[in-house]
Residue, then its C-alpha position, 0 to 999 in steps of 0.5 A: m461538916e461545919l459551914y466554914e469547913a465546907i467553904y474552905k474545902r470546896r474546890t472544882v475538880r475534873k477527875f472523879l473516882e469510879k465510885e457509885v453515888d447514892f441518888d438520895a445524896v444527890k437529892r439532898i444536894l439539890e434540896a440545898g440548892n432550892r434553899a438559895p435566895t430568890w429574887n421573885h420568891n417563885r424559885n422557878w428552877s428545874y434540874i435535868v439529871l444525866r446518868t448514863e454514858e449515852e445521855k452525857a455523850y449526846a448532850f455534850e457532843h459540842a464540849k467534846k469537840i472543843a476539848e479535843k481541838f484544844d492544844a494545851e502545849k501550843y497554848l502554854n508555849a505561845p509567845r507572850p510579853y509576860p510570864t504565863t499566868l496562873a489563870q492561863k495554866m489553869y485554862a490549859y489544864a481545864m480545857p482538854r478535860q471539858y468533856t471527860m469531867l462531865k462524862d466521868a461524873p456519876y451524875v451531871i446536873i443541869p440547872v435551868f432558870k426561867s428567863k427567855e434571854l439575858n438583859g444586862e442593861y441594868v443590874s436588876k434585870l439580871n436577877p434571874f441569872s444572879t439567883i441561879w448562881c446562888v443555887i449553884e453555890n449551894i449545890f457546890l457546898a452541899a456536895t462538899a458536905e456530903g464528901m463529894a465534889c463538882s466539876m463545872r462547865i459554862p456553855l460556850n456561845e452557841e453551845h447553850d442553844i445546842v444543848k437546850a434544843k437537844l434536851k428539849v428545855p422550854p424556850t422560857y428557860m436558860i442553862p447557866a452551867f453543867i455540873g458533874i457530881g461525884y467523889a473526887d479523885p484524890n490523885e488529881k493534880e492541884l494547880e496553884q491559884n491566886v489568893a485574894n487579899l481581903e485587906k486590899q479588897l476592903h473599902f470603907g465609906k467609898w472606894k478611895 
């Protein structure tokens, strides 16, 4: 698959087929992640791989509680002084699936990057965080090139430390996201998304 084809085909999914995934393909995807740019040239990244129902249920107990508690109908029908946005519709669709989109993935990859804490005082201090997201984008594109797709959950508030403790991640590392990898269910509903207008995004020389 050509690069631009992978970029335009890539999408986040929340339903997977019950189809076996060759772990050699997963390793190719992670090797692509390792080709991402890095701020310090050390590539201090590791990957926790979850395969079994038991492993995923143990790791994502918090996500399951959040998903089960969320009432999509109540959220969508809440009084608003404006029409429901595309982002709100997507949120209502995604939240109840925050656990199943990981549980039902043949593999869940949890990338970790070396950093004790995030310090956003200056943009440059976010270098470790910035580069792990380059890794994640490579993973997404490589999965697409393999004919697969990814789900993704970003740990919410204390969920990060809960999962980190459960999986015995060293204190000097952090978790940016949980990534499910598998074959997308072609029958999954596709919601409309906002499309960026490049002409309005371009600023030559300065903002105005």
